[in-house]
C-alpha positions, 0 to 999 in steps of 0.5 A, a space after each residue: 255393444 262394448 262398454 267403450 262405445 257407450 262412453 264414446 256415445 255419452 261424450 258425443 252427446 255431452 259435447 253436442 249438448 255443450 255446443 247447443 248451449 253455446 249457440 243458445 239452444 238451451 232446451 235441446 242442450 238440456 235434452 242432450 245432457 239427459 241423453 248423455 247421463 242415460 248412456 253413461 248410466 248404461 255403462 255401469 248398469 247394463 240395460 239387459 241385466 236391469 230388464 232381466 232382474 225386473 222380469 225375475 222379480 215378476 217371476 217370468 223366468 222365460 223373459 229374464 232368460 231372453 234378456 240375459 241371452 242378449 249378453 253374448 260375451 259378458 266379459 266384454 259387455 259388462 264391467 268387472 263388478 257385474 260379472 258376479 251378478 251375471 253369473 248369479 242371475 244365470 244360476 237362479 234361472 238354471 236352478 229352476 230348470 236343472 238345480 244341480 247344473 246351477 252350482 257352477 254358476 253360483 260358485 263362479 259368482 262367488 269367486 268373481 265377487 259381488 258387492 252386496 252382502 244379501 246377494 252373496 248370502 243368496 248364492 251361498 244359500 242356493 249352494 247349501 240347498 244344492 249340497 243338501 240335495 246331494 246329501 252332503 250335510 257338512 258342505 250344506 252346514 258350512 254354506 248355511 253358516 256363511 249365508 247367515 254371516 253374509 245376511 247382515 240385514 236379515 233379508 234371508 233369515 226365514 229361508 235360512 231357518 227353513 233350510 236348517 229345519 229341513 236339514 234336521 228332518 233329513 237327519 231324522 229320515 236317515 235315522 229312520 231309514 237306517 233302522 228298517 
């Protein structure tokens, strides 16, 4: 459902709640206010995205993918601030199936922008992992440094450190392979 319809429905609930207040039906008016608030909240936070994030936290990628597939045209169904998060979620799901093909979603998420720094750090960390799997050390190092800068609350510090250690092991494997 397009976002402007959600706003129309929210204002209809709000208008009916005010009407109910005027005619003395306070209980139904309060219920109308709650419904108007609920519909207005879905304008800013799409319910499909919220349920998909819930299933991703539960490690159920199939259900998360089903809920994200309900969003047919994200440019019309989501507000602009959620476009980057939509691509990030699609990229995280794709990284489980086909890691190399998820790169375009992470890059699109970064180009569209995300407001939370730890999500930017997560996208850059994922891009660093993809660059490492392509044996592109320079790009992986760049993404790791950017991820460390973006991770202000140190939520991904352990993963960044582990990725750095793996990059060091990658150097040793190249050296060993070169001498044989």
